[in-house]
PDB file of N, CA, C and O in Angstrom:
ATOM      1  N   MET A   1       0.833  -1.193   0.000  1.00  0.00           N
ATOM      2  CA  MET A   1       0.000   0.000   0.000  1.00  0.00           C
ATOM      3  C   MET A   1       0.875   1.254   0.000  1.00  0.00           C
ATOM      4  O   MET A   1       0.609   2.192  -0.751  1.00  0.00           O
ATOM      5  N   PHE A   2       1.893   1.278   0.817  1.00  0.00           N
ATOM      6  CA  PHE A   2       2.771   2.440   0.899  1.00  0.00           C
ATOM      7  C   PHE A   2       3.502   2.661  -0.421  1.00  0.00           C
ATOM      8  O   PHE A   2       3.673   3.801  -0.852  1.00  0.00           O
ATOM      9  N   LEU A   3       3.927   1.589  -1.057  1.00  0.00           N
ATOM     10  CA  LEU A   3       4.644   1.682  -2.325  1.00  0.00           C
ATOM     11  C   LEU A   3       3.730   2.257  -3.419  1.00  0.00           C
ATOM     12  O   LEU A   3       4.173   3.048  -4.252  1.00  0.00           O
ATOM     13  N   VAL A   4       2.483   1.860  -3.409  1.00  0.00           N
ATOM     14  CA  VAL A   4       1.522   2.366  -4.394  1.00  0.00           C
ATOM     15  C   VAL A   4       1.347   3.867  -4.225  1.00  0.00           C
ATOM     16  O   VAL A   4       1.297   4.598  -5.214  1.00  0.00           O
ATOM     17  N   ARG A   5       1.254   4.330  -2.998  1.00  0.00           N
ATOM     18  CA  ARG A   5       1.106   5.771  -2.756  1.00  0.00           C
ATOM     19  C   ARG A   5       2.321   6.539  -3.254  1.00  0.00           C
ATOM     20  O   ARG A   5       2.180   7.613  -3.838  1.00  0.00           O
ATOM     21  N   LEU A   6       3.507   6.000  -3.027  1.00  0.00           N
ATOM     22  CA  LEU A   6       4.715   6.664  -3.516  1.00  0.00           C
ATOM     23  C   LEU A   6       4.720   6.730  -5.030  1.00  0.00           C
ATOM     24  O   LEU A   6       5.123   7.742  -5.603  1.00  0.00           O
ATOM     25  N   GLN A   7       4.282   5.674  -5.681  1.00  0.00           N
ATOM     26  CA  GLN A   7       4.239   5.662  -7.141  1.00  0.00           C
ATOM     27  C   GLN A   7       3.218   6.690  -7.642  1.00  0.00           C
ATOM     28  O   GLN A   7       3.462   7.391  -8.624  1.00  0.00           O
ATOM     29  N   ASN A   8       2.080   6.771  -6.959  1.00  0.00           N
ATOM     30  CA  ASN A   8       1.064   7.743  -7.358  1.00  0.00           C
ATOM     31  C   ASN A   8       1.576   9.170  -7.200  1.00  0.00           C
ATOM     32  O   ASN A   8       1.288  10.028  -8.034  1.00  0.00           O
ATOM     33  N   LEU A   9       2.328   9.428  -6.142  1.00  0.00           N
ATOM     34  CA  LEU A   9       2.878  10.765  -5.939  1.00  0.00           C
ATOM     35  C   LEU A   9       3.846  11.115  -7.053  1.00  0.00           C
ATOM     36  O   LEU A   9       3.854  12.242  -7.548  1.00  0.00           O
ATOM     37  N   GLY A  10       4.662  10.147  -7.446  1.00  0.00           N
ATOM     38  CA  GLY A  10       5.593  10.383  -8.552  1.00  0.00           C
ATOM     39  C   GLY A  10       4.851  10.666  -9.848  1.00  0.00           C
ATOM     40  O   GLY A  10       5.241  11.553 -10.607  1.00  0.00           O
ATOM     41  N   GLN A  11       3.784   9.916 -10.107  1.00  0.00           N
ATOM     42  CA  GLN A  11       2.990  10.129 -11.314  1.00  0.00           C
ATOM     43  C   GLN A  11       2.324  11.502 -11.295  1.00  0.00           C
ATOM     44  O   GLN A  11       2.284  12.192 -12.314  1.00  0.00           O
ATOM     45  N   ARG A  12       1.807  11.891 -10.144  1.00  0.00           N
ATOM     46  CA  ARG A  12       1.174  13.205 -10.031  1.00  0.00           C
ATOM     47  C   ARG A  12       2.169  14.314 -10.326  1.00  0.00           C
ATOM     48  O   ARG A  12       1.856  15.280 -11.022  1.00  0.00           O
ATOM     49  N   GLU A  13       3.379  14.161  -9.785  1.00  0.00           N
ATOM     50  CA  GLU A  13       4.409  15.173 -10.008  1.00  0.00           C
ATOM     51  C   GLU A  13       4.754  15.264 -11.492  1.00  0.00           C
ATOM     52  O   GLU A  13       4.897  16.365 -12.024  1.00  0.00           O
ATOM     53  N   ARG A  14       4.889  14.132 -12.162  1.00  0.00           N
ATOM     54  CA  ARG A  14       5.175  14.140 -13.605  1.00  0.00           C
ATOM     55  C   ARG A  14       4.020  14.780 -14.371  1.00  0.00           C
ATOM     56  O   ARG A  14       4.245  15.558 -15.298  1.00  0.00           O
ATOM     57  N   ASP A  15       2.812  14.462 -13.994  1.00  0.00           N
ATOM     58  CA  ASP A  15       1.646  15.044 -14.663  1.00  0.00           C
ATOM     59  C   ASP A  15       1.610  16.557 -14.489  1.00  0.00           C
ATOM     60  O   ASP A  15       1.293  17.285 -15.429  1.00  0.00           O
ATOM     61  N   ARG A  16       1.930  17.025 -13.303  1.00  0.00           N
ATOM     62  CA  ARG A  16       1.950  18.472 -13.055  1.00  0.00           C
ATOM     63  C   ARG A  16       3.018  19.148 -13.922  1.00  0.00           C
ATOM     64  O   ARG A  16       2.782  20.218 -14.483  1.00  0.00           O
ATOM     65  N   GLU A  17       4.181  18.523 -14.026  1.00  0.00           N
ATOM     66  CA  GLU A  17       5.256  19.086 -14.844  1.00  0.00           C
ATOM     67  C   GLU A  17       4.841  19.143 -16.310  1.00  0.00           C
ATOM     68  O   GLU A  17       5.099  20.135 -16.991  1.00  0.00           O
ATOM     69  N   ARG A  18       4.201  18.085 -16.795  1.00  0.00           N
ATOM     70  CA  ARG A  18       3.761  18.053 -18.186  1.00  0.00           C
ATOM     71  C   ARG A  18       2.686  19.113 -18.429  1.00  0.00           C
ATOM     72  O   ARG A  18       2.704  19.792 -19.456  1.00  0.00           O
ATOM     73  N   ALA A  19       1.762  19.253 -17.496  1.00  0.00           N
ATOM     74  CA  ALA A  19       0.698  20.245 -17.642  1.00  0.00           C
ATOM     75  C   ALA A  19       1.279  21.656 -17.645  1.00  0.00           C
ATOM     76  O   ALA A  19       0.837  22.511 -18.413  1.00  0.00           O
ATOM     77  N   ALA A  20       2.254  21.896 -16.798  1.00  0.00           N
ATOM     78  CA  ALA A  20       2.888  23.216 -16.752  1.00  0.00           C
ATOM     79  C   ALA A  20       3.615  23.500 -18.064  1.00  0.00           C
ATOM     80  O   ALA A  20       3.604  24.630 -18.553  1.00  0.00           O
ATOM     81  N   ALA A  21       4.242  22.482 -18.625  1.00  0.00           N
ATOM     82  CA  ALA A  21       4.946  22.666 -19.892  1.00  0.00           C
ATOM     83  C   ALA A  21       3.953  22.953 -21.017  1.00  0.00           C
ATOM     84  O   ALA A  21       4.226  23.780 -21.887  1.00  0.00           O
ATOM     85  N   ARG A  22       2.811  22.279 -21.004  1.00  0.00           N
ATOM     86  CA  ARG A  22       1.796  22.515 -22.036  1.00  0.00           C
ATOM     87  C   ARG A  22       1.190  23.901 -21.902  1.00  0.00           C
ATOM     88  O   ARG A  22       0.839  24.526 -22.903  1.00  0.00           O
ATOM     89  N   ALA A  23       1.064  24.385 -20.674  1.00  0.00           N
ATOM     90  CA  ALA A  23       0.448  25.686 -20.445  1.00  0.00           C
ATOM     91  C   ALA A  23       1.332  26.823 -20.946  1.00  0.00           C
ATOM     92  O   ALA A  23       0.845  27.934 -21.160  1.00  0.00           O
ATOM     93  N   GLY A  24       2.590  26.567 -21.130  1.00  0.00           N
ATOM     94  CA  GLY A  24       3.482  27.588 -21.662  1.00  0.00           C
ATOM     95  C   GLY A  24       3.749  28.729 -20.704  1.00  0.00           C
ATOM     96  O   GLY A  24       3.990  29.855 -21.138  1.00  0.00           O
ATOM     97  N   GLY A  25       3.711  28.464 -19.426  1.00  0.00           N
ATOM     98  CA  GLY A  25       4.028  29.485 -18.440  1.00  0.00           C
ATOM     99  C   GLY A  25       2.848  30.327 -18.013  1.00  0.00           C
ATOM    100  O   GLY A  25       2.973  31.141 -17.098  1.00  0.00           O
ATOM    101  N   LYS A  26       1.702  30.151 -18.655  1.00  0.00           N
ATOM    102  CA  LYS A  26       0.542  30.910 -18.215  1.00  0.00           C
ATOM    103  C   LYS A  26      -0.111  30.164 -17.067  1.00  0.00           C
ATOM    104  O   LYS A  26       0.018  28.944 -16.958  1.00  0.00           O
ATOM    105  N   GLY A  27      -0.790  30.871 -16.236  1.00  0.00           N
ATOM    106  CA  GLY A  27      -1.442  30.207 -15.124  1.00  0.00           C
ATOM    107  C   GLY A  27      -1.959  31.208 -14.126  1.00  0.00           C
ATOM    108  O   GLY A  27      -1.894  32.418 -14.344  1.00  0.00           O
ATOM    109  N   LYS A  28      -2.463  30.705 -13.054  1.00  0.00           N
ATOM    110  CA  LYS A  28      -3.077  31.556 -12.048  1.00  0.00           C
ATOM    111  C   LYS A  28      -2.053  32.496 -11.417  1.00  0.00           C
ATOM    112  O   LYS A  28      -2.374  33.640 -11.092  1.00  0.00           O
ATOM    113  N   ASN A  29      -0.845  32.026 -11.246  1.00  0.00           N
ATOM    114  CA  ASN A  29       0.173  32.843 -10.593  1.00  0.00           C
ATOM    115  C   ASN A  29       1.094  33.507 -11.598  1.00  0.00           C
ATOM    116  O   ASN A  29       2.210  33.895 -11.253  1.00  0.00           O
ATOM    117  N   GLY A  30       0.642  33.643 -12.837  1.00  0.00           N
ATOM    118  CA  GLY A  30       1.480  34.267 -13.851  1.00  0.00           C
ATOM    119  C   GLY A  30       1.743  35.723 -13.526  1.00  0.00           C
ATOM    120  O   GLY A  30       0.843  36.434 -13.079  1.00  0.00           O
ATOM    121  N   ASP A  31       2.961  36.168 -13.744  1.00  0.00           N
ATOM    122  CA  ASP A  31       3.328  37.545 -13.452  1.00  0.00           C
ATOM    123  C   ASP A  31       3.023  38.399 -14.667  1.00  0.00           C
ATOM    124  O   ASP A  31       3.627  38.211 -15.723  1.00  0.00           O
ATOM    125  N   ASP A  32       2.096  39.332 -14.536  1.00  0.00           N
ATOM    126  CA  ASP A  32       1.727  40.186 -15.652  1.00  0.00           C
ATOM    127  C   ASP A  32       2.451  41.526 -15.614  1.00  0.00           C
ATOM    128  O   ASP A  32       2.152  42.411 -16.415  1.00  0.00           O
ATOM    129  N   GLY A  33       3.392  41.683 -14.698  1.00  0.00           N
ATOM    130  CA  GLY A  33       4.185  42.898 -14.632  1.00  0.00           C
ATOM    131  C   GLY A  33       3.489  44.057 -13.952  1.00  0.00           C
ATOM    132  O   GLY A  33       3.972  45.187 -14.013  1.00  0.00           O
ATOM    133  N   LEU A  34       2.372  43.802 -13.309  1.00  0.00           N
ATOM    134  CA  LEU A  34       1.638  44.873 -12.636  1.00  0.00           C
ATOM    135  C   LEU A  34       1.801  44.770 -11.134  1.00  0.00           C
ATOM    136  O   LEU A  34       1.963  43.683 -10.578  1.00  0.00           O
ATOM    137  N   THR A  35       1.755  45.921 -10.492  1.00  0.00           N
ATOM    138  CA  THR A  35       1.751  45.922  -9.035  1.00  0.00           C
ATOM    139  C   THR A  35       0.338  45.540  -8.573  1.00  0.00           C
ATOM    140  O   THR A  35      -0.610  45.628  -9.353  1.00  0.00           O
ATOM    141  N   PRO A  36       0.196  45.125  -7.335  1.00  0.00           N
ATOM    142  CA  PRO A  36      -1.152  44.788  -6.851  1.00  0.00           C
ATOM    143  C   PRO A  36      -2.147  45.944  -7.006  1.00  0.00           C
ATOM    144  O   PRO A  36      -3.322  45.719  -7.294  1.00  0.00           O
ATOM    145  N   GLU A  37      -1.678  47.173  -6.816  1.00  0.00           N
ATOM    146  CA  GLU A  37      -2.573  48.327  -6.962  1.00  0.00           C
ATOM    147  C   GLU A  37      -3.008  48.501  -8.415  1.00  0.00           C
ATOM    148  O   GLU A  37      -4.179  48.763  -8.688  1.00  0.00           O
ATOM    149  N   GLN A  38      -2.063  48.354  -9.349  1.00  0.00           N
ATOM    150  CA  GLN A  38      -2.405  48.457 -10.766  1.00  0.00           C
ATOM    151  C   GLN A  38      -3.365  47.353 -11.171  1.00  0.00           C
ATOM    152  O   GLN A  38      -4.280  47.577 -11.963  1.00  0.00           O
ATOM    153  N   ARG A  39      -3.157  46.166 -10.628  1.00  0.00           N
ATOM    154  CA  ARG A  39      -4.033  45.031 -10.939  1.00  0.00           C
ATOM    155  C   ARG A  39      -5.450  45.287 -10.426  1.00  0.00           C
ATOM    156  O   ARG A  39      -6.426  44.977 -11.108  1.00  0.00           O
ATOM    157  N   ARG A  40      -5.558  45.858  -9.215  1.00  0.00           N
ATOM    158  CA  ARG A  40      -6.877  46.199  -8.650  1.00  0.00           C
ATOM    159  C   ARG A  40      -7.592  47.230  -9.520  1.00  0.00           C
ATOM    160  O   ARG A  40      -8.791  47.110  -9.776  1.00  0.00           O
ATOM    161  N   GLU A  41      -6.850  48.246  -9.975  1.00  0.00           N
ATOM    162  CA  GLU A  41      -7.442  49.268 -10.833  1.00  0.00           C
ATOM    163  C   GLU A  41      -7.931  48.658 -12.147  1.00  0.00           C
ATOM    164  O   GLU A  41      -9.038  48.948 -12.601  1.00  0.00           O
ATOM    165  N   ARG A  42      -7.104  47.817 -12.747  1.00  0.00           N
ATOM    166  CA  ARG A  42      -7.482  47.171 -14.007  1.00  0.00           C
ATOM    167  C   ARG A  42      -8.718  46.305 -13.825  1.00  0.00           C
ATOM    168  O   ARG A  42      -9.650  46.361 -14.628  1.00  0.00           O
ATOM    169  N   ASP A  43      -8.721  45.505 -12.767  1.00  0.00           N
ATOM    170  CA  ASP A  43      -9.846  44.603 -12.520  1.00  0.00           C
ATOM    171  C   ASP A  43     -11.116  45.384 -12.186  1.00  0.00           C
ATOM    172  O   ASP A  43     -12.206  45.014 -12.622  1.00  0.00           O
ATOM    173  N   GLY A  44     -10.977  46.463 -11.413  1.00  0.00           N
ATOM    174  CA  GLY A  44     -12.134  47.284 -11.074  1.00  0.00           C
ATOM    175  C   GLY A  44     -12.743  47.926 -12.311  1.00  0.00           C
ATOM    176  O   GLY A  44     -13.964  47.986 -12.451  1.00  0.00           O
ATOM    177  N   LYS A  45     -11.887  48.406 -13.206  1.00  0.00           N
ATOM    178  CA  LYS A  45     -12.378  49.013 -14.444  1.00  0.00           C
ATOM    179  C   LYS A  45     -13.111  47.970 -15.289  1.00  0.00           C
ATOM    180  O   LYS A  45     -14.161  48.260 -15.862  1.00  0.00           O
ATOM    181  N   ALA A  46     -12.566  46.778 -15.364  1.00  0.00           N
ATOM    182  CA  ALA A  46     -13.207  45.706 -16.142  1.00  0.00           C
ATOM    183  C   ALA A  46     -14.567  45.347 -15.549  1.00  0.00           C
ATOM    184  O   ALA A  46     -15.521  45.098 -16.286  1.00  0.00           O
ATOM    185  N   LEU A  47     -14.656  45.320 -14.225  1.00  0.00           N
ATOM    186  CA  LEU A  47     -15.937  45.013 -13.582  1.00  0.00           C
ATOM    187  C   LEU A  47     -16.963  46.114 -13.828  1.00  0.00           C
ATOM    188  O   LEU A  47     -18.143  45.830 -14.036  1.00  0.00           O
ATOM    189  N   GLN A  48     -16.517  47.371 -13.804  1.00  0.00           N
ATOM    190  CA  GLN A  48     -17.429  48.478 -14.070  1.00  0.00           C
ATOM    191  C   GLN A  48     -17.956  48.420 -15.502  1.00  0.00           C
ATOM    192  O   GLN A  48     -19.139  48.653 -15.746  1.00  0.00           O
ATOM    193  N   GLU A  49     -17.068  48.107 -16.442  1.00  0.00           N
ATOM    194  CA  GLU A  49     -17.485  48.002 -17.839  1.00  0.00           C
ATOM    195  C   GLU A  49     -18.477  46.855 -18.018  1.00  0.00           C
ATOM    196  O   GLU A  49     -19.458  46.974 -18.752  1.00  0.00           O
ATOM    197  N   LYS A  50     -18.210  45.759 -17.346  1.00  0.00           N
ATOM    198  CA  LYS A  50     -19.098  44.604 -17.436  1.00  0.00           C
ATOM    199  C   LYS A  50     -20.476  44.941 -16.854  1.00  0.00           C
ATOM    200  O   LYS A  50     -21.500  44.572 -17.428  1.00  0.00           O
ATOM    201  N   ALA A  51     -20.500  45.638 -15.721  1.00  0.00           N
ATOM    202  CA  ALA A  51     -21.770  46.018 -15.093  1.00  0.00           C
ATOM    203  C   ALA A  51     -22.535  46.992 -15.975  1.00  0.00           C
ATOM    204  O   ALA A  51     -23.757  46.898 -16.085  1.00  0.00           O
ATOM    205  N   ALA A  52     -21.826  47.932 -16.610  1.00  0.00           N
ATOM    206  CA  ALA A  52     -22.487  48.900 -17.488  1.00  0.00           C
ATOM    207  C   ALA A  52     -23.086  48.194 -18.704  1.00  0.00           C
ATOM    208  O   ALA A  52     -24.193  48.520 -19.135  1.00  0.00           O
ATOM    209  N   LYS A  53     -22.361  47.241 -19.246  1.00  0.00           N
ATOM    210  CA  LYS A  53     -22.851  46.486 -20.400  1.00  0.00           C
ATOM    211  C   LYS A  53     -24.098  45.684 -20.022  1.00  0.00           C
ATOM    212  O   LYS A  53     -25.063  45.625 -20.784  1.00  0.00           O
ATOM    213  N   LYS A  54     -24.066  45.079 -18.859  1.00  0.00           N
ATOM    214  CA  LYS A  54     -25.208  44.292 -18.399  1.00  0.00           C
ATOM    215  C   LYS A  54     -26.412  45.201 -18.139  1.00  0.00           C
ATOM    216  O   LYS A  54     -27.542  44.827 -18.453  1.00  0.00           O
ATOM    217  N   ALA A  55     -26.189  46.375 -17.578  1.00  0.00           N
ATOM    218  CA  ALA A  55     -27.276  47.311 -17.324  1.00  0.00           C
ATOM    219  C   ALA A  55     -27.883  47.802 -18.636  1.00  0.00           C
ATOM    220  O   ALA A  55     -29.099  47.964 -18.740  1.00  0.00           O
ATOM    221  N   ALA A  56     -27.035  48.038 -19.634  1.00  0.00           N
ATOM    222  CA  ALA A  56     -27.536  48.478 -20.933  1.00  0.00           C
ATOM    223  C   ALA A  56     -28.381  47.391 -21.580  1.00  0.00           C
ATOM    224  O   ALA A  56     -29.412  47.682 -22.188  1.00  0.00           O
ATOM    225  N   GLN A  57     -27.954  46.147 -21.455  1.00  0.00           N
ATOM    226  CA  GLN A  57     -28.729  45.042 -22.005  1.00  0.00           C
ATOM    227  C   GLN A  57     -30.059  44.907 -21.279  1.00  0.00           C
ATOM    228  O   GLN A  57     -31.086  44.650 -21.907  1.00  0.00           O
ATOM    229  N   ALA A  58     -30.047  45.077 -19.967  1.00  0.00           N
ATOM    230  CA  ALA A  58     -31.279  44.970 -19.187  1.00  0.00           C
ATOM    231  C   ALA A  58     -32.235  46.108 -19.547  1.00  0.00           C
ATOM    232  O   ALA A  58     -33.446  45.898 -19.618  1.00  0.00           O
ATOM    233  N   ALA A  59     -31.704  47.301 -19.774  1.00  0.00           N
ATOM    234  CA  ALA A  59     -32.537  48.438 -20.144  1.00  0.00           C
ATOM    235  C   ALA A  59     -33.132  48.224 -21.521  1.00  0.00           C
ATOM    236  O   ALA A  59     -34.292  48.567 -21.751  1.00  0.00           O
ATOM    237  N   GLY A  60     -32.362  47.664 -22.439  1.00  0.00           N
ATOM    238  CA  GLY A  60     -32.863  47.385 -23.778  1.00  0.00           C
ATOM    239  C   GLY A  60     -33.914  46.294 -23.771  1.00  0.00           C
ATOM    240  O   GLY A  60     -34.871  46.356 -24.542  1.00  0.00           O
ATOM    241  N   ALA A  61     -33.756  45.313 -22.931  1.00  0.00           N
ATOM    242  CA  ALA A  61     -34.703  44.198 -22.861  1.00  0.00           C
ATOM    243  C   ALA A  61     -35.999  44.620 -22.190  1.00  0.00           C
ATOM    244  O   ALA A  61     -37.062  44.096 -22.524  1.00  0.00           O
ATOM    245  N   SER A  62     -35.934  45.552 -21.254  1.00  0.00           N
ATOM    246  CA  SER A  62     -37.135  45.961 -20.531  1.00  0.00           C
ATOM    247  C   SER A  62     -37.913  47.056 -21.260  1.00  0.00           C
ATOM    248  O   SER A  62     -38.995  47.441 -20.818  1.00  0.00           O
ATOM    249  N   SER A  63     -37.370  47.563 -22.380  1.00  0.00           N
ATOM    250  CA  SER A  63     -38.059  48.633 -23.097  1.00  0.00           C
ATOM    251  C   SER A  63     -39.265  48.116 -23.862  1.00  0.00           C
ATOM    252  O   SER A  63     -40.074  48.911 -24.341  1.00  0.00           O
ATOM    253  N   GLY A  64     -39.402  46.799 -23.989  1.00  0.00           N
ATOM    254  CA  GLY A  64     -40.577  46.226 -24.640  1.00  0.00           C
ATOM    255  C   GLY A  64     -40.567  46.399 -26.133  1.00  0.00           C
ATOM    256  O   GLY A  64     -41.626  46.526 -26.748  1.00  0.00           O
ATOM    257  N   GLY A  65     -39.389  46.408 -26.734  1.00  0.00           N
ATOM    258  CA  GLY A  65     -39.273  46.576 -28.173  1.00  0.00           C
ATOM    259  C   GLY A  65     -39.845  45.399 -28.938  1.00  0.00           C
ATOM    260  O   GLY A  65     -40.141  44.356 -28.354  1.00  0.00           O
ATOM    261  N   ALA A  66     -40.002  45.559 -30.234  1.00  0.00           N
ATOM    262  CA  ALA A  66     -40.581  44.518 -31.082  1.00  0.00           C
ATOM    263  C   ALA A  66     -39.564  43.447 -31.427  1.00  0.00           C
ATOM    264  O   ALA A  66     -39.881  42.507 -32.156  1.00  0.00           O
ATOM    265  N   ALA A  67     -38.353  43.571 -30.918  1.00  0.00           N
ATOM    266  CA  ALA A  67     -37.303  42.622 -31.255  1.00  0.00           C
ATOM    267  C   ALA A  67     -37.574  41.264 -30.629  1.00  0.00           C
ATOM    268  O   ALA A  67     -37.009  40.266 -31.078  1.00  0.00           O
ATOM    269  N   GLY A  68     -38.388  41.196 -29.647  1.00  0.00           N
ATOM    270  CA  GLY A  68     -38.665  39.925 -29.004  1.00  0.00           C
ATOM    271  C   GLY A  68     -37.683  39.670 -27.904  1.00  0.00           C
ATOM    272  O   GLY A  68     -36.950  40.570 -27.494  1.00  0.00           O
ATOM    273  N   GLY A  69     -37.659  38.477 -27.432  1.00  0.00           N
ATOM    274  CA  GLY A  69     -36.762  38.126 -26.347  1.00  0.00           C
ATOM    275  C   GLY A  69     -37.434  37.085 -25.511  1.00  0.00           C
ATOM    276  O   GLY A  69     -38.333  36.389 -25.982  1.00  0.00           O
ATOM    277  N   LYS A  70     -37.018  36.967 -24.289  1.00  0.00           N
ATOM    278  CA  LYS A  70     -37.620  35.975 -23.402  1.00  0.00           C
ATOM    279  C   LYS A  70     -39.084  36.312 -23.153  1.00  0.00           C
ATOM    280  O   LYS A  70     -39.403  37.427 -22.740  1.00  0.00           O
ATOM    281  N   GLY A  71     -39.951  35.384 -23.396  1.00  0.00           N
ATOM    282  CA  GLY A  71     -41.351  35.559 -23.100  1.00  0.00           C
ATOM    283  C   GLY A  71     -42.107  36.481 -24.035  1.00  0.00           C
ATOM    284  O   GLY A  71     -43.213  36.913 -23.711  1.00  0.00           O
ATOM    285  N   ALA A  72     -41.528  36.795 -25.196  1.00  0.00           N
ATOM    286  CA  ALA A  72     -42.173  37.730 -26.115  1.00  0.00           C
ATOM    287  C   ALA A  72     -43.481  37.143 -26.666  1.00  0.00           C
ATOM    288  O   ALA A  72     -44.440  37.882 -26.887  1.00  0.00           O
ATOM    289  N   ALA A  73     -43.527  35.849 -26.883  1.00  0.00           N
ATOM    290  CA  ALA A  73     -44.730  35.224 -27.434  1.00  0.00           C
ATOM    291  C   ALA A  73     -45.837  35.132 -26.400  1.00  0.00           C
ATOM    292  O   ALA A  73     -47.006  35.027 -26.771  1.00  0.00           O
ATOM    293  N   ALA A  74     -45.513  35.167 -25.139  1.00  0.00           N
ATOM    294  CA  ALA A  74     -46.514  35.000 -24.073  1.00  0.00           C
ATOM    295  C   ALA A  74     -47.171  36.318 -23.695  1.00  0.00           C
ATOM    296  O   ALA A  74     -48.059  36.327 -22.842  1.00  0.00           O
ATOM    297  N   LYS A  75     -46.764  37.444 -24.304  1.00  0.00           N
ATOM    298  CA  LYS A  75     -47.286  38.764 -23.910  1.00  0.00           C
ATOM    299  C   LYS A  75     -48.534  39.169 -24.676  1.00  0.00           C
ATOM    300  O   LYS A  75     -48.836  40.362 -24.712  1.00  0.00           O
ATOM    301  N   LYS A  76     -49.262  38.281 -25.275  1.00  0.00           N
ATOM    302  CA  LYS A  76     -50.431  38.633 -26.085  1.00  0.00           C
ATOM    303  C   LYS A  76     -51.592  39.089 -25.259  1.00  0.00           C
ATOM    304  O   LYS A  76     -52.645  39.418 -25.804  1.00  0.00           O
TER     305      LYS A  76
END
């Protein structure tokens, strides 16, 4: 049983190395050259843009246009 666990650990380590090589250095801990503050600003701006886009879509969908959408056939 102990020998099997050691073999599995070795296989896992090889698999991790192969996966890292396939990923080409990209990953969760990849260094993008930004400071934590710059990263927060970038991420905050992206979230604001995403929220604005979602709000615009919601406003367009609630305007009751003839374009249809969810439940358009049931509004007779």
